[in-house]
N, C-alpha and C positions, 0 to 999 in steps of 0.2 A: 628369108633370104638376106634381108638387110642386116640381121644380127650376124649371120655367117660372114658376110662381107666385112663387117666391122671387126670381127674376130681375126680375120685374115690379115688385117692391117696392123695388128698388134703382134710384133715379132715374138714376144715372150710367150704368147699363147699358141704359136704355130705347132709345137710338139703335141699339145693337147688336141688341137683341131685335127691334125694328121691322124692321131689315134682314133678319134671319133669317126673320121671318114672311113677308116679301115674296119670299124666295128661291124657294120652290116655284113661284110665279106666273111669275117670270122664267125659270126652267128650263123650264116648260111652254111658254112663248112661244118659247124658243129651239128646243125639240124639235119644235115644230110648223112651224118655219120662218117663222112670221109675226113681224113686228117688234112691239115693245111698242106698246100702244094709246095713244100720245101724239100729239097733233096736231103737225104740222110747221110751223115758222115760215113756210115758203115758201107755205103754203096761203092766207095772207092773213087768215084768221079766227082764227088762233092768237094768243094773247097773248104778247108778248115780256116776260119778267120784268124788272121795273124800268123799263119805258117809261112807266108812270104813277107819280106820286108823291102822297103826302098831305103837304101843308105845314101847319104850325101857326104861328099868329100870335096873340099876346095883345093885347087892346085895353083901354083904361081903362073903356069902357062900351058899352052896346048900340048907341047912336047911331053912334059911330065905327065899330064893327064892321060894322053894316049898310051904312054908306056905302062902306067899303072893299070889302065883299063884293059889293055891286051893281056897283061899278066894275070889279072884276077879272072878273066874269062878263060884263059888257057888252063889255069889251075882249078877250074870249075867252082870257084868261090862266088861267081856271078854268072847269070845267064845272059845279061845284057847290061851295057853301060852307055848311057847317053851323056855326051859332052855338051855343056851349055856354055858357049864362049862369052867373053866380055861382060862378066858380071862385075859390079863394084861392091867391094866389102869395106865397111866402116866398122872399126872395132877398137877396143882399148887393149894395148899391149905394153907391158912394163911401164905403166903410168902415163902413156902417151896415146892420144887418139890418132889412129892410123887410117889411111884410105888406100886401097890397092885394087888393081884390076886383076881378076882371077878367072879361072875356068871352073865351073861346077860340074862335078860328076854325079849322076843319078844312077845308082847301082841297084839292080834287081837281083835278089838272092833269097835263099831260104833263111828264115829267122834263126834257125839253129846254127847257121854258118856265120852270123854276124861277129861273134868273138874271134873266129879264125880270120875273117876278112879284116877286122880291125887290127889284129896283130900283124898281118901281112902289110897293110897300108902303113902302119907305124914303122915297120922295118925298112921300107923303101922310100918313104916320103921325105922330101927335103926340109920341110918345116920342123922346127923344134917341137911344136905341139900341133900335130895334124888333126884337122877336124874330121871326125868320123861319127856321124849320128845316124841312127836308123829308126824308121817308123814302120810299125806293122801295117800291112795291107789288110783292111777289113773286108773289102768287097772288090770285085772287078770282073773282067772277062775270064770266065772259068777256063777255057782252053789255054789262054795266055798264062794264067797262074799255074796251071798244070805243067805247061812247057817249062816255066821257070824252075819248078821242082824237079822235073825230069832232067834238065840240062845240068843242074847243080847237084845231081845225085852222084854217088861214087863212081859209077860207070855210065857214061852217056849212052843213051839208046840211039840206034840208027834211025834215020828218017825224021830227025827233029826239024821242026819248022822254024824259019827265021822270025824274029820279032816283027 
């Protein structure tokens, strides 16, 4: 027990310890002849890691952010956009260190729509170089991730639940 506790305090070894803790479960599953309890992508309800992305866009103010947010949701380029007000951005621009108050948009969309989302944001954004970065969602609440894919499909289905 003391060895296990000392290993837990060493951050570099946490992935190894985690795998070791899961080993008995995997061995039990193999011994019983049943496959591990993970949904298969072929079932249709399983989430495919990375098929949804969270995209981030900064805007100069709430008015611009709301206009862009409404437009991307109306165009089904996003299922949901969260506006995070009053962030401070510090960055280098044209050789000078700048500091600005901005609004951050967190946009949930299908990963396959990120190029179209980027093109649209660039076409309406007031900045010379608009920030549009996207990170794939590896895991999350399956019903929510399914909803994101459903809403951003070509034809929205009736009865979609709000975020």
